[in-house]
C-alpha positions as MATLAB code, in Angstrom:
seq = 'XXXXXXXXXXXXXXXXXXXXXXXXXXXXXXXXXXXXXXXXXXXXXXXXXXXXXXXXXXXXXXXXXXXXXXXX';
ca = [
      75.791  -32.675   44.724;
      79.519  -32.063   44.492;
      80.826  -29.181   42.433;
      82.639  -30.124   39.281;
      86.416  -29.804   39.506;
      87.078  -26.965   37.073;
      90.865  -26.967   37.267;
      92.441  -27.170   33.855;
      94.682  -30.126   33.259;
      97.961  -29.391   31.538;
     101.004  -31.590   31.033;
     103.735  -31.346   33.660;
     106.241  -30.198   31.059;
     103.988  -27.285   30.043;
     103.377  -26.313   33.686;
     107.093  -26.360   34.478;
     107.853  -24.255   31.392;
     105.227  -21.727   32.516;
     106.648  -21.706   36.038;
     110.204  -21.210   34.767;
     109.091  -18.346   32.502;
     107.142  -16.710   35.361;
     110.262  -16.802   37.534;
     112.020  -14.856   34.774;
     109.277  -12.168   34.943;
     107.358  -13.283   31.835;
     104.036  -11.469   32.322;
     102.157  -13.814   29.972;
     103.302  -16.847   31.968;
     102.239  -15.187   35.218;
      98.786  -14.496   33.799;
      98.503  -18.097   32.568;
      99.360  -19.411   36.039;
      96.826  -17.107   37.675;
      94.197  -18.233   35.169;
      95.104  -21.884   35.807;
      94.497  -21.461   39.553;
      91.600  -18.979   39.239;
      88.938  -21.420   40.458;
      90.977  -22.383   43.516;
      91.788  -18.740   44.281;
      88.120  -17.735   44.191;
      87.156  -20.726   46.306;
      89.805  -19.974   48.938;
      88.951  -16.280   49.021;
      85.610  -17.133   50.645;
      87.416  -18.146   53.841;
      89.365  -14.910   54.269;
      87.669  -12.217   56.333;
      88.066   -9.476   53.725;
      85.948   -8.342   50.816;
      86.305  -11.025   48.120;
      88.095   -8.672   45.732;
      90.746   -7.897   48.377;
      91.084  -11.550   49.362;
      91.636  -12.586   45.740;
      94.260   -9.865   45.326;
      96.079  -11.044   48.477;
      96.095  -14.664   47.321;
      97.370  -13.714   43.851;
     100.144  -11.575   45.341;
     101.216  -14.387   47.675;
     101.193  -16.867   44.777;
     103.365  -14.596   42.634;
     105.798  -14.001   45.504;
     105.998  -17.752   46.140;
     106.732  -18.391   42.459;
     109.376  -15.666   42.301;
     111.119  -16.962   45.443;
     111.297  -20.443   43.945;
     108.965  -22.000   46.493;
     111.147  -21.222   49.482;
];
């Protein structure tokens, strides 16, 4: 049986506002984005050959760097 897709669905406008705020170092927006992608982060961390806690931390750091750099 397939796992239920647990990703939260938010309007594009709300996501873009969160992204814009995160780029301006809004800590609350960063935490909201991490929470939004939490299920995907945990799922992906299983494929990294590190302890899960370290893998999750690496993914979160890369995500935050990507957001700050504007996706470049």
